[in-house]
PLY file of the C-alpha trace (Angstrom):
ply
format ascii 1.0
element vertex 125
property float x
property float y
property float z
element edge 124
property int vertex1
property int vertex2
end_header
4.27 0.27 -12.65
0.64 0.74 -14.24
-1.56 2.54 -11.97
-5.69 1.76 -12.01
-7.54 3.79 -10.45
-11.53 2.96 -10.34
-13.75 6.33 -9.62
-16.91 4.47 -9.42
-15.15 2.14 -6.19
-16.20 2.36 -2.65
-12.15 2.93 -1.66
-11.56 6.52 -1.94
-8.71 6.85 -4.90
-6.35 8.33 -2.09
-6.48 5.31 -0.90
-6.57 3.07 -3.85
-3.30 4.97 -5.00
-1.69 4.30 -1.61
-2.46 0.39 -1.48
-1.62 -0.16 -5.42
2.06 1.55 -4.49
2.30 -0.29 -1.19
1.42 -3.27 -3.70
4.45 -2.45 -5.76
6.59 -2.03 -3.41
5.53 -5.20 -1.54
6.24 -7.00 -5.14
9.64 -5.65 -5.54
8.39 -3.65 -8.87
9.34 -0.62 -6.44
12.61 -0.56 -4.85
14.58 0.82 -1.79
15.79 4.25 -2.83
13.34 4.49 -6.11
11.82 7.55 -6.35
7.90 8.33 -7.02
7.07 11.00 -9.34
6.50 14.30 -7.96
2.86 14.93 -6.80
2.03 17.03 -9.42
3.45 14.56 -12.16
1.40 11.96 -11.02
-1.90 13.64 -10.54
-1.23 15.10 -13.87
-0.55 11.74 -15.15
-3.55 9.39 -13.44
-5.81 12.39 -14.42
-6.43 13.20 -10.40
-6.14 16.36 -8.12
-2.51 16.74 -6.95
-4.39 16.65 -3.44
-5.39 13.23 -4.01
-1.40 12.17 -4.53
-0.55 14.69 -2.02
-2.80 12.79 0.85
-1.52 9.28 -0.57
2.03 9.98 -0.44
1.44 11.55 3.35
-0.09 8.37 3.98
2.69 6.13 2.49
5.34 8.34 5.19
3.17 7.58 8.17
3.27 3.98 7.48
7.15 4.29 6.89
7.25 3.32 3.43
8.68 6.55 1.70
10.35 9.83 2.52
8.86 12.86 1.57
11.44 15.54 1.15
10.72 19.29 0.33
10.69 20.20 -3.15
12.02 16.54 -4.12
10.08 13.60 -5.32
9.09 10.97 -2.41
11.70 8.31 -2.08
10.85 4.75 -1.20
12.04 3.63 2.05
10.07 0.31 2.76
10.50 -3.41 1.06
14.03 -3.78 2.88
14.69 -6.60 5.31
15.16 -5.64 8.69
13.85 -6.51 12.03
10.35 -5.32 12.79
9.66 -3.56 15.87
6.67 -4.45 17.98
4.54 -1.83 17.23
4.89 -2.57 13.46
3.50 -6.12 14.24
0.79 -5.12 16.13
-0.26 -2.40 13.72
-0.31 -5.30 10.81
-2.38 -7.70 13.24
-4.45 -4.75 14.00
-5.30 -4.55 10.76
-5.81 -8.09 9.95
-8.06 -9.11 12.28
-11.35 -7.22 11.38
-10.52 -8.84 7.48
-10.35 -12.22 9.11
-13.37 -12.18 11.57
-15.41 -10.77 8.02
-13.96 -13.95 6.72
-15.26 -16.27 9.26
-18.32 -14.26 9.93
-18.85 -14.61 5.90
-18.86 -18.93 6.46
-14.89 -19.21 5.18
-13.14 -21.92 7.46
-9.99 -21.83 8.45
-8.25 -24.09 5.67
-10.02 -21.31 3.38
-8.18 -18.49 4.70
-5.20 -20.12 4.70
-5.41 -21.09 1.58
-6.69 -17.80 -0.08
-3.54 -16.31 2.61
-1.06 -18.39 0.69
-2.44 -17.41 -2.45
-1.90 -13.68 -2.00
1.47 -14.44 -0.37
2.47 -15.91 -3.64
2.04 -12.36 -5.33
4.61 -11.09 -3.60
8.62 -11.70 -2.79
0 1
1 2
2 3
3 4
4 5
5 6
6 7
7 8
8 9
9 10
10 11
11 12
12 13
13 14
14 15
15 16
16 17
17 18
18 19
19 20
20 21
21 22
22 23
23 24
24 25
25 26
26 27
27 28
28 29
29 30
30 31
31 32
32 33
33 34
34 35
35 36
36 37
37 38
38 39
39 40
40 41
41 42
42 43
43 44
44 45
45 46
46 47
47 48
48 49
49 50
50 51
51 52
52 53
53 54
54 55
55 56
56 57
57 58
58 59
59 60
60 61
61 62
62 63
63 64
64 65
65 66
66 67
67 68
68 69
69 70
70 71
71 72
72 73
73 74
74 75
75 76
76 77
77 78
78 79
79 80
80 81
81 82
82 83
83 84
84 85
85 86
86 87
87 88
88 89
89 90
90 91
91 92
92 93
93 94
94 95
95 96
96 97
97 98
98 99
99 100
100 101
101 102
102 103
103 104
104 105
105 106
106 107
107 108
108 109
109 110
110 111
111 112
112 113
113 114
114 115
115 116
116 117
117 118
118 119
119 120
120 121
121 122
122 123
123 124
């Protein structure tokens, strides 16, 4: 698992970290039951502030992808096949809508968006 953060990106470091960890879960590189490094260890490895890693981990916990245990490492609980709750489907749909609207506003055709979506899907399980 190689994490690359870009301090020059418009995206905040905690969000970059959270997004990359989500991708590792989606690709199966991090599996249900795996543990993430302790917050302090991850911060040291990446050369970033402990609070940045903590914020990333808490975001993943809010999304239901990891479980944080006091004085223990974060445990992956996402990535498993299960029946989705309607609220989870709505959250993903609401997140996708503005992205798709932007693509249409930029002049993408439906076929181009579908092709792009399929290309991205091939990266994951």
